[in-house]
gemmi code that builds the backbone of each chain (N, CA, C; Angstrom):
import gemmi

chains = {
    "A": [
        ("UNK", (206.912, 150.293, 101.272), (207.032, 149.131, 100.404), (208.009, 149.380, 99.283)),
        ("UNK", (208.210, 148.363, 98.473), (209.128, 148.467, 97.334), (208.512, 149.257, 96.187)),
        ("UNK", (209.337, 150.006, 95.495), (208.869, 150.720, 94.312), (210.014, 150.941, 93.342)),
        ("UNK", (209.648, 151.097, 92.075), (210.628, 151.354, 91.018), (210.125, 152.517, 90.182)),
        ("UNK", (210.999, 153.457, 89.916), (210.648, 154.622, 89.108), (211.560, 154.674, 87.891)),
        ("UNK", (210.974, 154.768, 86.715), (211.752, 154.890, 85.500), (211.092, 155.867, 84.548)),
        ("UNK", (211.895, 156.465, 83.682), (211.369, 157.376, 82.679), (210.438, 156.594, 81.755)),
        ("UNK", (209.287, 157.197, 81.413), (208.275, 156.450, 80.678), (208.375, 156.619, 79.173)),
        ("UNK", (208.889, 157.739, 78.744), (209.006, 157.940, 77.307), (207.688, 158.334, 76.668)),
        ("UNK", (207.541, 158.108, 75.329), (208.507, 157.360, 74.551), (209.843, 158.082, 74.372)),
        ("UNK", (210.875, 157.287, 74.286), (212.209, 157.786, 73.999), (212.517, 157.461, 72.543)),
        ("UNK", (212.782, 158.488, 71.753), (213.048, 158.311, 70.324), (214.484, 158.693, 70.031)),
        ("UNK", (215.219, 157.765, 69.436), (216.624, 157.988, 69.101), (216.892, 157.561, 67.671)),
        ("UNK", (217.963, 158.070, 67.128), (218.415, 157.621, 65.819), (219.327, 156.412, 65.985)),
        ("UNK", (219.379, 155.598, 64.960), (220.254, 154.424, 64.986), (221.686, 154.862, 65.279)),
        ("UNK", (222.388, 154.053, 66.077), (223.774, 154.262, 66.497), (223.914, 155.319, 67.600)),
        ("UNK", (222.835, 155.873, 68.077), (222.914, 156.826, 69.185), (223.196, 156.095, 70.490)),
        ("UNK", (223.627, 156.873, 71.504), (223.862, 156.339, 72.850), (222.550, 156.367, 73.617)),
        ("UNK", (222.302, 155.280, 74.348), (221.050, 155.154, 75.089), (221.298, 155.137, 76.587)),
        ("UNK", (220.484, 155.897, 77.308), (220.395, 155.770, 78.757), (218.931, 155.786, 79.142)),
        ("UNK", (218.509, 154.795, 79.904), (217.171, 154.784, 80.493), (217.370, 154.746, 82.006)),
        ("UNK", (216.887, 155.787, 82.663), (217.097, 155.895, 84.108), (216.120, 155.024, 84.889)),
        ("UNK", (216.624, 154.461, 85.971), (215.804, 153.665, 86.886), (216.308, 153.883, 88.306)),
        ("UNK", (215.400, 154.249, 89.191), (215.733, 154.341, 90.610), (214.740, 153.491, 91.391)),
        ("UNK", (215.134, 153.079, 92.570), (214.284, 152.170, 93.333), (214.237, 152.554, 94.806)),
        ("UNK", (213.211, 152.062, 95.451), (213.075, 152.131, 96.901), (212.774, 150.729, 97.385)),
        ("UNK", (213.569, 150.254, 98.327), (213.360, 148.892, 98.809), (213.980, 148.729, 100.184)),
        ("UNK", (213.431, 147.793, 100.931), (214.049, 147.399, 102.194), (214.916, 146.177, 101.932)),
        ("UNK", (215.903, 146.002, 102.750), (216.739, 144.834, 102.594), (217.715, 144.954, 101.444)),
        ("UNK", (217.939, 143.838, 100.778), (218.982, 143.744, 99.754), (218.390, 143.182, 98.474)),
        ("UNK", (217.675, 144.022, 97.720), (217.003, 143.501, 96.527), (217.983, 143.145, 95.416)),
        ("UNK", (217.554, 142.281, 94.531), (218.216, 142.090, 93.245), (217.488, 142.958, 92.231)),
        ("UNK", (218.214, 143.382, 91.214), (217.660, 144.311, 90.228), (217.710, 143.699, 88.837)),
        ("UNK", (216.722, 144.030, 88.030), (216.566, 143.412, 86.718), (216.150, 144.448, 85.678)),
        ("UNK", (216.525, 144.178, 84.436), (215.928, 144.840, 83.287), (215.307, 143.763, 82.400)),
        ("UNK", (214.013, 143.992, 82.087), (213.297, 143.124, 81.165), (212.985, 143.924, 79.898)),
        ("UNK", (212.836, 143.192, 78.781), (212.465, 143.823, 77.518), (211.212, 143.135, 76.976)),
        ("UNK", (210.317, 143.940, 76.422), (209.077, 143.417, 75.843), (208.951, 143.909, 74.416)),
        ("UNK", (208.987, 142.987, 73.469), (208.763, 143.321, 72.068), (207.259, 143.300, 71.797)),
        ("UNK", (206.793, 144.011, 70.780), (205.350, 144.151, 70.548), (204.602, 142.825, 70.540)),
        ("UNK", (203.537, 142.774, 71.337), (202.664, 141.607, 71.372), (203.233, 140.396, 72.077)),
        ("UNK", (204.355, 140.556, 72.747), (204.997, 139.415, 73.392), (205.084, 139.582, 74.905)),
        ("UNK", (205.479, 138.526, 75.571), (205.739, 138.596, 76.992), (207.079, 139.252, 77.271)),
        ("UNK", (207.484, 139.223, 78.521), (208.729, 139.862, 78.932), (209.881, 138.867, 78.888)),
        ("UNK", (211.041, 139.371, 78.467), (212.258, 138.567, 78.472), (213.282, 139.258, 79.365)),
        ("UNK", (213.991, 138.457, 80.151), (215.049, 139.036, 80.961), (216.169, 139.532, 80.067)),
        ("UNK", (216.591, 140.772, 80.275), (217.699, 141.343, 79.515), (219.006, 141.219, 80.299)),
        ("UNK", (218.976, 141.638, 81.559), (220.156, 141.523, 82.413), (219.745, 141.687, 83.866)),
        ("UNK", (220.656, 141.337, 84.755), (220.356, 141.457, 86.178), (221.622, 141.701, 86.983)),
        ("UNK", (221.440, 142.164, 88.226), (222.539, 142.351, 89.168), (222.015, 142.037, 90.565)),
        ("UNK", (222.818, 141.354, 91.348), (222.320, 140.866, 92.631), (222.908, 141.572, 93.839)),
        ("UNK", (223.947, 142.379, 93.667), (224.495, 143.094, 94.811), (225.143, 144.388, 94.342)),
        ("UNK", (225.406, 145.244, 95.309), (225.951, 146.569, 95.016), (227.231, 146.468, 94.191)),
        ("UNK", (227.321, 147.357, 93.193), (228.462, 147.488, 92.286), (228.530, 146.385, 91.232)),
        ("UNK", (227.627, 145.429, 91.267), (227.547, 144.438, 90.190), (227.152, 145.129, 88.900)),
        ("UNK", (227.697, 144.664, 87.791), (227.288, 145.152, 86.479), (226.685, 143.988, 85.715)),
        ("UNK", (225.437, 144.167, 85.289), (224.813, 143.196, 84.413), (225.001, 143.628, 82.972)),
        ("UNK", (225.167, 142.670, 82.067), (225.347, 143.026, 80.662), (224.814, 141.921, 79.773)),
        ("UNK", (224.305, 142.338, 78.601), (223.769, 141.390, 77.636), (223.439, 142.147, 76.361)),
        ("UNK", (223.792, 141.593, 75.221), (223.446, 142.160, 73.909), (223.883, 143.612, 73.771)),
        ("UNK", (224.972, 143.993, 74.395), (225.466, 145.358, 74.300), (224.877, 146.304, 75.331)),
        ("UNK", (223.884, 145.854, 76.077), (223.287, 146.646, 77.145), (224.050, 146.401, 78.448)),
        ("UNK", (224.116, 147.448, 79.276), (224.753, 147.342, 80.583), (223.957, 148.118, 81.614)),
        ("UNK", (224.060, 147.674, 82.871), (223.487, 148.421, 83.982), (224.279, 148.072, 85.233)),
        ("UNK", (224.569, 149.082, 86.051), (225.346, 148.877, 87.270), (224.485, 149.154, 88.488)),
        ("UNK", (224.510, 148.264, 89.447), (223.753, 148.360, 90.701), (224.456, 149.380, 91.592)),
        ("UNK", (223.833, 150.551, 91.758), (224.406, 151.624, 92.580), (223.583, 151.782, 93.839)),
        ("UNK", (224.087, 151.213, 94.924), (223.317, 151.258, 96.167), (223.285, 152.674, 96.744)),
        ("UNK", (224.373, 153.422, 96.560), (224.446, 154.755, 97.166), (223.445, 155.719, 96.545)),
        ("UNK", (223.130, 155.508, 95.266), (222.141, 156.364, 94.597), (220.838, 155.603, 94.324)),
        ("UNK", (220.739, 154.381, 94.813), (219.582, 153.487, 94.577), (219.160, 153.544, 93.116)),
        ("UNK", (220.104, 153.281, 92.224), (219.830, 153.368, 90.801), (220.331, 152.139, 90.060)),
        ("UNK", (219.759, 151.941, 88.870), (220.147, 150.815, 88.010), (219.867, 151.247, 86.569)),
        ("UNK", (220.583, 152.236, 86.111), (220.347, 152.831, 84.802), (220.817, 151.902, 83.680)),
        ("UNK", (219.996, 151.806, 82.636), (220.321, 150.958, 81.490), (221.022, 151.788, 80.420)),
        ("UNK", (222.121, 151.245, 79.869), (222.879, 151.967, 78.848), (223.245, 151.050, 77.697)),
        ("UNK", (223.363, 151.667, 76.515), (223.898, 150.966, 75.352), (224.619, 151.988, 74.490)),
        ("UNK", (225.770, 151.617, 74.012), (226.598, 152.572, 73.301), (226.107, 152.931, 71.906)),
        ("UNK", (225.455, 151.987, 71.235), (225.031, 152.223, 69.858), (223.781, 151.391, 69.602)),
        ("UNK", (222.640, 152.061, 69.580), (221.380, 151.318, 69.451), (221.069, 151.006, 67.994)),
        ("UNK", (220.262, 149.957, 67.824), (219.826, 149.518, 66.494), (218.307, 149.579, 66.424)),
        ("UNK", (217.781, 149.579, 65.217), (216.330, 149.596, 65.031), (215.689, 148.415, 65.757)),
        ("UNK", (216.367, 147.286, 65.769), (215.827, 146.084, 66.409), (215.743, 146.204, 67.932)),
        ("UNK", (216.328, 147.235, 68.510), (216.221, 147.469, 69.955), (214.908, 148.151, 70.337)),
        ("UNK", (214.138, 148.547, 69.367), (212.850, 149.189, 69.642), (211.951, 148.219, 70.408)),
        ("UNK", (211.514, 148.642, 71.580), (210.748, 147.761, 72.472), (210.378, 148.576, 73.709)),
        ("UNK", (209.706, 147.916, 74.651), (209.447, 148.521, 75.955), (210.382, 147.864, 76.969)),
        ("UNK", (211.044, 148.684, 77.772), (212.023, 148.198, 78.740), (211.502, 148.441, 80.149)),
        ("UNK", (211.557, 147.397, 80.963), (211.074, 147.467, 82.336), (212.223, 147.244, 83.315)),
        ("UNK", (212.315, 148.127, 84.271), (213.211, 147.944, 85.403), (212.417, 147.266, 86.519)),
        ("UNK", (213.058, 146.365, 87.253), (212.330, 145.639, 88.287), (213.256, 145.268, 89.434)),
        ("UNK", (212.670, 145.028, 90.584), (213.448, 144.523, 91.708), (212.711, 143.339, 92.323)),
        ("UNK", (213.474, 142.490, 92.977), (212.875, 141.306, 93.582), (212.327, 141.654, 94.949)),
        ("UNK", (211.185, 141.055, 95.263), (210.582, 141.283, 96.571), (211.040, 140.218, 97.523)),
        ("UNK", (212.061, 140.494, 98.273), (212.628, 139.488, 99.150), (211.853, 139.422, 100.455)),
        ("UNK", (211.375, 138.234, 100.775), (210.704, 138.048, 102.053), (211.716, 138.015, 103.190)),
        ("UNK", (212.883, 137.515, 102.913), (213.921, 137.470, 103.933), (215.271, 137.697, 103.273)),
        ("UNK", (216.166, 138.191, 104.020), (217.477, 138.535, 103.487), (218.146, 137.320, 102.876)),
        ("UNK", (218.578, 137.492, 101.662), (219.304, 136.411, 101.009), (218.416, 135.396, 100.329)),
        ("UNK", (217.109, 135.542, 100.478), (216.232, 134.553, 99.876), (215.536, 135.082, 98.647)),
        ("UNK", (215.132, 134.214, 97.767), (214.364, 134.638, 96.612), (212.932, 134.878, 97.007)),
        ("UNK", (212.394, 135.981, 96.614), (211.042, 136.347, 97.034), (209.986, 135.525, 96.342)),
        ("UNK", (208.995, 135.088, 97.090), (207.859, 134.407, 96.502), (206.763, 135.388, 96.157)),
        ("UNK", (206.974, 136.647, 96.439), (205.917, 137.613, 96.184), (206.155, 138.379, 94.902)),
        ("UNK", (206.969, 137.856, 94.034), (207.092, 138.405, 92.698), (207.995, 139.607, 92.608)),
        ("UNK", (208.068, 140.145, 91.399), (208.895, 141.299, 91.114), (208.066, 142.574, 91.172)),
        ("UNK", (208.699, 143.653, 91.576), (208.087, 144.978, 91.508), (208.656, 145.682, 90.282)),
        ("UNK", (207.763, 146.122, 89.398), (208.185, 146.703, 88.121), (207.981, 148.208, 88.086)),
        ("UNK", (208.819, 148.871, 87.300), (208.531, 150.231, 86.894), (207.459, 150.219, 85.816)),
        ("UNK", (207.048, 151.397, 85.362), (205.951, 151.483, 84.402), (206.375, 151.172, 82.972)),
        ("UNK", (207.659, 151.036, 82.750), (208.138, 150.706, 81.418), (208.495, 151.944, 80.612)),
        ("UNK", (209.525, 151.812, 79.789), (209.967, 152.892, 78.902), (209.883, 152.401, 77.468)),
        ("UNK", (209.070, 153.111, 76.674), (208.927, 152.744, 75.271), (210.071, 153.379, 74.483)),
        ("UNK", (210.890, 152.554, 73.899), (212.050, 153.020, 73.121), (211.780, 152.839, 71.638)),
        ("UNK", (211.964, 153.909, 70.901), (211.781, 153.884, 69.444), (213.094, 154.289, 68.792)),
        ("UNK", (213.625, 153.405, 67.944), (214.870, 153.697, 67.240), (214.548, 153.905, 65.766)),
        ("UNK", (214.906, 155.063, 65.266), (214.638, 155.395, 63.863), (215.887, 155.183, 63.010)),
        ("UNK", (215.697, 154.623, 61.806), (216.862, 154.382, 60.941), (217.443, 155.689, 60.402)),
    ],
    "B": [
        ("UNK", (214.581, 121.580, 79.336), (214.480, 122.997, 79.657), (213.037, 123.324, 80.054)),
        ("UNK", (212.920, 124.433, 80.764), (211.604, 124.827, 81.241), (210.879, 125.689, 80.217)),
        ("UNK", (209.598, 125.472, 80.122), (208.771, 126.302, 79.239), (207.493, 126.672, 79.961)),
        ("UNK", (206.916, 127.763, 79.556), (205.656, 128.219, 80.122), (204.690, 128.491, 78.985)),
        ("UNK", (203.493, 127.966, 79.116), (202.476, 128.113, 78.084), (201.294, 128.865, 78.664)),
        ("UNK", (200.795, 129.793, 77.910), (199.681, 130.607, 78.354), (198.701, 130.732, 77.196)),
        ("UNK", (197.427, 130.533, 77.461), (196.433, 130.659, 76.393), (195.086, 131.092, 76.945)),
        ("UNK", (194.246, 131.701, 76.065), (194.527, 131.995, 74.652), (195.416, 133.224, 74.504)),
        ("UNK", (195.859, 133.497, 73.307), (196.704, 134.660, 73.057), (195.873, 135.942, 73.031)),
        ("UNK", (194.684, 135.854, 72.478), (193.781, 137.005, 72.461), (192.380, 136.531, 72.802)),
        ("UNK", (191.612, 137.426, 73.373), (190.260, 137.071, 73.800), (189.416, 138.334, 73.826)),
        ("UNK", (188.235, 138.255, 73.218), (187.273, 139.343, 73.267), (186.027, 138.793, 73.936)),
        ("UNK", (185.645, 139.416, 75.051), (184.522, 138.915, 75.828), (183.554, 140.044, 76.144)),
        ("UNK", (182.255, 139.755, 76.190), (181.295, 140.799, 76.567), (181.306, 141.028, 78.069)),
        ("UNK", (180.911, 142.230, 78.451), (180.760, 142.552, 79.869), (179.784, 141.558, 80.513)),
        ("UNK", (180.133, 141.116, 81.710), (179.269, 140.199, 82.435), (179.512, 138.728, 82.152)),
        ("UNK", (180.352, 138.430, 81.177), (180.632, 137.026, 80.857), (181.750, 136.502, 81.766)),
        ("UNK", (181.885, 135.169, 81.877), (182.952, 134.614, 82.717), (184.284, 134.589, 81.975)),
        ("UNK", (185.336, 134.372, 82.737), (186.683, 134.342, 82.176), (187.462, 133.174, 82.767)),
        ("UNK", (188.254, 132.540, 81.912), (189.196, 131.541, 82.390), (190.446, 131.593, 81.516)),
        ("UNK", (191.554, 131.978, 82.112), (192.842, 131.976, 81.432), (193.710, 130.920, 82.093)),
        ("UNK", (194.407, 130.165, 81.272), (195.179, 129.061, 81.817), (196.664, 129.217, 81.517)),
        ("UNK", (197.466, 128.747, 82.442), (198.918, 128.827, 82.338), (199.491, 127.515, 82.864)),
        ("UNK", (200.400, 126.932, 82.109), (201.075, 125.727, 82.583), (202.582, 125.868, 82.382)),
        ("UNK", (203.299, 125.243, 83.277), (204.756, 125.264, 83.237), (205.248, 123.832, 83.047)),
        ("UNK", (206.246, 123.659, 82.213), (206.835, 122.343, 81.982), (208.315, 122.371, 82.296)),
        ("UNK", (208.830, 121.222, 82.704), (210.262, 121.096, 82.900), (210.765, 121.502, 84.265)),
        ("UNK", (209.862, 121.754, 85.197), (210.265, 122.092, 86.549), (209.173, 121.626, 87.492)),
        ("UNK", (209.470, 121.572, 88.771), (208.462, 121.191, 89.749), (208.462, 122.202, 90.886)),
        ("UNK", (207.286, 122.317, 91.499), (207.123, 123.164, 92.676), (207.525, 124.624, 92.425)),
        ("UNK", (207.128, 125.192, 91.301), (207.522, 126.585, 91.040), (206.646, 127.567, 91.804)),
        ("UNK", (207.145, 128.783, 91.988), (206.271, 129.909, 92.326), (205.580, 130.334, 91.043)),
        ("UNK", (204.301, 130.664, 91.144), (203.545, 131.084, 89.961), (202.908, 132.444, 90.203)),
        ("UNK", (202.784, 133.216, 89.132), (202.307, 134.597, 89.246), (201.368, 134.945, 88.102)),
        ("UNK", (200.383, 135.798, 88.405), (199.612, 136.477, 87.373), (199.843, 137.974, 87.507)),
        ("UNK", (200.216, 138.596, 86.376), (200.372, 140.038, 86.298), (199.376, 140.595, 85.275)),
        ("UNK", (199.015, 141.851, 85.458), (198.234, 142.557, 84.453), (199.005, 143.793, 84.020)),
        ("UNK", (198.960, 144.031, 82.723), (199.621, 145.191, 82.147), (198.556, 146.045, 81.479)),
        ("UNK", (198.284, 147.187, 82.071), (197.342, 148.128, 81.485), (198.129, 149.264, 80.856)),
        ("UNK", (197.562, 149.837, 79.822), (198.254, 150.890, 79.072), (198.658, 152.026, 80.005)),
        ("UNK", (199.941, 152.347, 79.981), (200.436, 153.464, 80.773), (200.562, 153.193, 82.258)),
        ("UNK", (200.345, 151.944, 82.661), (200.373, 151.664, 84.101), (201.361, 150.572, 84.463)),
        ("UNK", (202.131, 150.117, 83.519), (203.149, 149.133, 83.856), (202.548, 147.795, 84.221)),
        ("UNK", (203.289, 147.035, 84.967), (202.888, 145.685, 85.346), (202.437, 145.661, 86.798)),
        ("UNK", (201.298, 145.067, 87.017), (200.746, 144.973, 88.366), (200.612, 143.507, 88.749)),
        ("UNK", (201.193, 143.123, 89.868), (201.055, 141.758, 90.352), (199.652, 141.555, 90.897)),
        ("UNK", (198.947, 140.556, 90.367), (197.581, 140.268, 90.799), (197.551, 139.155, 91.848)),
        ("UNK", (198.195, 138.035, 91.533), (198.196, 136.873, 92.414), (199.559, 136.193, 92.354)),
        ("UNK", (199.905, 135.528, 93.455), (201.042, 134.621, 93.393), (200.711, 133.385, 94.219)),
        ("UNK", (201.435, 132.302, 93.894), (201.174, 131.024, 94.537), (202.486, 130.302, 94.791)),
        ("UNK", (202.621, 129.782, 96.013), (203.826, 129.030, 96.360), (203.569, 127.532, 96.385)),
        ("UNK", (202.328, 127.115, 96.133), (202.031, 125.690, 96.127), (200.584, 125.438, 95.749)),
        ("UNK", (200.245, 124.166, 95.561), (198.884, 123.787, 95.180), (197.892, 124.329, 96.208)),
        ("UNK", (196.881, 125.002, 95.708), (195.831, 125.518, 96.569), (196.207, 126.737, 97.382)),
        ("UNK", (197.435, 127.225, 97.258), (197.902, 128.383, 98.032), (197.965, 129.601, 97.117)),
        ("UNK", (197.062, 130.530, 97.355), (196.954, 131.716, 96.513), (197.021, 132.953, 97.395)),
        ("UNK", (197.842, 133.910, 96.986), (197.887, 135.200, 97.667), (197.501, 136.281, 96.674)),
        ("UNK", (196.647, 137.190, 97.131), (196.170, 138.263, 96.271), (196.819, 139.563, 96.669)),
        ("UNK", (197.297, 140.293, 95.670), (197.962, 141.553, 95.951), (197.011, 142.737, 95.953)),
        ("UNK", (195.956, 142.666, 95.186), (195.038, 143.800, 95.087), (193.606, 143.293, 95.071)),
        ("UNK", (192.701, 144.030, 95.709), (191.289, 143.638, 95.635), (190.770, 143.862, 94.222)),
        ("UNK", (189.971, 142.916, 93.731), (189.565, 143.027, 92.345), (188.455, 142.051, 92.030)),
        ("UNK", (188.082, 142.057, 90.779), (187.013, 141.231, 90.250), (187.505, 139.864, 89.808)),
        ("UNK", (188.749, 139.552, 90.041), (189.341, 138.329, 89.530), (189.697, 137.390, 90.672)),
        ("UNK", (189.866, 136.105, 90.328), (190.339, 135.126, 91.290), (191.339, 134.212, 90.599)),
        ("UNK", (192.118, 133.507, 91.375), (193.100, 132.589, 90.817), (193.016, 131.263, 91.545)),
        ("UNK", (193.395, 130.206, 90.836), (193.435, 128.884, 91.446), (194.633, 128.124, 90.924)),
        ("UNK", (195.090, 127.171, 91.743), (196.224, 126.327, 91.365), (195.838, 124.889, 91.677)),
        ("UNK", (195.143, 124.251, 90.745), (194.655, 122.893, 91.002), (195.754, 121.828, 90.906)),
        ("UNK", (196.792, 122.121, 90.173), (197.928, 121.210, 90.053), (199.220, 121.998, 90.236)),
        ("UNK", (200.290, 121.268, 90.463), (201.565, 121.912, 90.795), (202.008, 122.930, 89.752)),
        ("UNK", (201.776, 122.622, 88.472), (202.291, 123.469, 87.409), (201.203, 124.110, 86.583)),
        ("UNK", (200.036, 124.271, 87.177), (198.905, 124.864, 86.485), (198.364, 126.019, 87.307)),
        ("UNK", (198.161, 127.140, 86.647), (197.683, 128.339, 87.334), (196.582, 128.937, 86.479)),
        ("UNK", (195.424, 129.183, 87.086), (194.253, 129.637, 86.334), (193.780, 130.968, 86.885)),
        ("UNK", (193.479, 131.865, 85.984), (192.909, 133.169, 86.339), (191.455, 133.196, 85.896)),
        ("UNK", (190.555, 133.579, 86.796), (189.125, 133.486, 86.504), (188.380, 134.732, 86.925)),
        ("UNK", (187.196, 134.851, 86.322), (186.237, 135.852, 86.769), (184.836, 135.310, 86.513)),
        ("UNK", (183.900, 135.605, 87.395), (182.520, 135.175, 87.177), (181.791, 136.145, 86.249)),
        ("UNK", (182.131, 137.440, 86.375), (181.483, 138.461, 85.545), (182.495, 139.544, 85.203)),
        ("UNK", (182.872, 139.623, 83.951), (183.878, 140.585, 83.529), (183.343, 142.013, 83.536)),
        ("UNK", (184.238, 142.932, 83.875), (183.960, 144.359, 83.794), (184.797, 144.962, 82.672)),
        ("UNK", (184.369, 146.128, 82.184), (185.161, 146.807, 81.158), (186.588, 147.053, 81.640)),
        ("UNK", (186.708, 147.359, 82.914), (188.022, 147.683, 83.479), (188.951, 146.474, 83.583)),
        ("UNK", (188.431, 145.283, 83.284), (189.290, 144.094, 83.297), (190.103, 143.950, 82.012)),
        ("UNK", (189.825, 144.775, 81.038), (190.600, 144.726, 79.791), (192.073, 144.995, 80.061)),
        ("UNK", (192.927, 144.283, 79.356), (194.363, 144.487, 79.537), (195.131, 143.301, 78.997)),
        ("UNK", (196.420, 143.340, 79.253), (197.322, 142.276, 78.818), (197.722, 141.501, 80.061)),
        ("UNK", (197.401, 140.205, 80.110), (197.642, 139.386, 81.286), (198.841, 138.475, 81.037)),
        ("UNK", (199.717, 138.488, 82.004), (200.944, 137.715, 81.883), (201.065, 136.739, 83.038)),
        ("UNK", (201.351, 135.499, 82.700), (201.662, 134.478, 83.684), (203.180, 134.359, 83.775)),
        ("UNK", (203.677, 134.063, 84.956), (205.125, 133.929, 85.130), (205.406, 132.871, 86.188)),
        ("UNK", (206.621, 132.340, 86.154), (207.045, 131.403, 87.182), (208.478, 131.725, 87.603)),
        ("UNK", (208.814, 131.288, 88.808), (210.202, 131.374, 89.274), (210.499, 130.125, 90.090)),
        ("UNK", (211.757, 129.732, 90.162), (212.098, 128.518, 90.911), (211.860, 128.707, 92.406)),
        ("UNK", (211.546, 127.607, 93.063), (211.387, 127.643, 94.524), (212.140, 126.490, 95.131)),
        ("UNK", (212.885, 126.648, 96.215), (213.078, 127.928, 96.884), (213.917, 128.859, 96.037)),
        ("UNK", (213.560, 130.123, 96.065), (214.286, 131.082, 95.245), (215.618, 131.434, 95.858)),
        ("UNK", (216.587, 131.623, 95.013), (217.879, 132.118, 95.479), (217.978, 133.588, 95.125)),
        ("UNK", (218.947, 134.218, 95.720), (219.182, 135.620, 95.439), (219.390, 135.830, 93.946)),
        ("UNK", (218.662, 136.782, 93.404), (218.813, 137.080, 91.997), (217.989, 136.210, 91.072)),
        ("UNK", (217.134, 135.387, 91.650), (216.299, 134.536, 90.800), (215.282, 135.382, 90.060)),
        ("UNK", (215.273, 135.230, 88.749), (214.329, 136.019, 87.971), (213.049, 135.235, 87.738)),
        ("UNK", (212.060, 135.917, 87.235), (210.816, 135.290, 86.811), (210.844, 135.104, 85.301)),
        ("UNK", (210.165, 134.046, 84.847), (210.089, 133.717, 83.425), (208.631, 133.871, 82.994)),
        ("UNK", (208.428, 134.587, 81.908), (207.085, 134.991, 81.523), (206.558, 134.213, 80.324)),
        ("UNK", (205.224, 134.014, 80.326), (204.552, 133.522, 79.147), (204.374, 134.628, 78.121)),
        ("UNK", (203.728, 134.280, 77.016), (203.581, 135.222, 75.908), (202.440, 136.215, 76.113)),
        ("UNK", (201.610, 135.964, 77.116), (200.563, 136.929, 77.436), (199.242, 136.650, 76.736)),
        ("UNK", (198.172, 137.167, 77.345), (196.827, 137.115, 76.766), (196.293, 138.531, 76.690)),
        ("UNK", (195.914, 138.935, 75.493), (195.293, 140.250, 75.309), (193.793, 140.087, 75.489)),
        ("UNK", (193.246, 140.621, 76.577), (191.811, 140.526, 76.876), (191.151, 141.868, 76.600)),
        ("UNK", (190.127, 141.836, 75.783), (189.318, 143.025, 75.520), (187.894, 142.727, 75.939)),
        ("UNK", (187.398, 143.501, 76.877), (186.024, 143.349, 77.335), (185.186, 144.421, 76.633)),
        ("UNK", (184.118, 143.971, 75.965), (183.317, 144.911, 75.163), (181.882, 144.996, 75.664)),
    ],
}
model = gemmi.Model(1)
for chain_id, residues in chains.items():
    chain = gemmi.Chain(chain_id)
    for i, (resn, *xyz) in enumerate(residues, 1):
        res = gemmi.Residue()
        res.name, res.seqid = resn, gemmi.SeqId(i, " ")
        for name, pos in zip(("N", "CA", "C"), xyz):
            atom = gemmi.Atom()
            atom.name, atom.element = name, gemmi.Element(name[0])
            atom.pos, atom.b_iso = gemmi.Position(*pos), 0.0
            res.add_atom(atom)
        chain.add_residue(res)
    model.add_chain(chain)
structure = gemmi.Structure()
structure.add_model(model)
structure.setup_entities()
């Protein structure tokens, strides 16, 4: 079945540091990949996504590239801010059929708690 | 625009009591609907999903049930809560039919504490 593995943390960095959160996946077919962010006490918000190999998703200074050869989708940011402190989830879509959007929901990693210190 | 509402935001219930969490979606029709649970240190677990009224699929055996009485309403229930039901419950929706790369949109969550 589908699975997502990501570093759990907590990851503690100083403001303006470079961020990498690793994510690898196992899936059949051609999944789409996502990064979601969860701020304290809130639901999940989509941060970025990629739908095919070599696609790069980007938003708010964050980037991730869909690497089919290494089955990875690592999240990066060049200079983090205190406001980036949150839990980050890597996820993939559960496709029932090739090319279709899955009705069986997303498969998530366990989440990485990121703490940015001023 | 589409919005998703989930309530209550927090809930404290005694063991053995019933549960009803409600989720509604506005601004779209015929969505896929999902209930997830987030337990500390265990990430997000898909509990139920629904592709239409009265159509519920369960991902894991458990003490909970789900119903979809209307197109944009999804309810999570239990007849008797267990301590292990404590957690953060998230409702989500996605468009149907889904296209490649379609993401899910999440509600704000319900923090359930069973005491």
